[in-house]
N, C-alpha and C positions, 0 to 999 in steps of 0.2 A: 576481515578489513585490515587493512595496514595499522601498524601502530602510532605511528605520526599523528594521531587526531587528537582534540581534544573532546573530553566527556562530554560536553553541552552538543559539539556537532554530533558524536556517535548516536545521543538520545533522540536528535531531531533525523538523523538518517534511519534509526529503528523506529520512528514513529512512520516515514514513508513508506519502510519494509510492509508494517503491516496494514497501510494504509490501501496496499498494491495488492492485496488478497481477495480472493473470491467469495463471490455472495456463499454462505455457507448453504447446505442443503436441504438444513430442515427449514429454513426461513423461505426459502422456495416453495417447498411444501405448505408451509403455514400460510404464507400468502395465496395460495392457489397459481403460481406462479405467476403475479401481477409483479413483482420483482423477483428477476431474472437476471440482471447483471448488474456491476459496480461502476456509476459513472465516474469515480474516479481512478479508475486503472490508468495504470501507467505505461508505457512500452519502455521497455530499458534503454534501446537505442535509439530513440526520435526525438522525445521530451528529455532534457535537463531536468535535476534534482533540484537545483539552488537552493544550498543548504547552509554554503559560505564555508 
């Protein structure tokens, strides 16, 4: 990350990074594959983050 960002903006970007992760394997096993994908997944090139 670049140095010239305010800390609230960095926190918002970190939240978006965490939201973009895949569903853990143990959850897929626990739910017997009913939950397989993360509906909040975001493609880094096609959609913008809009955090300001």
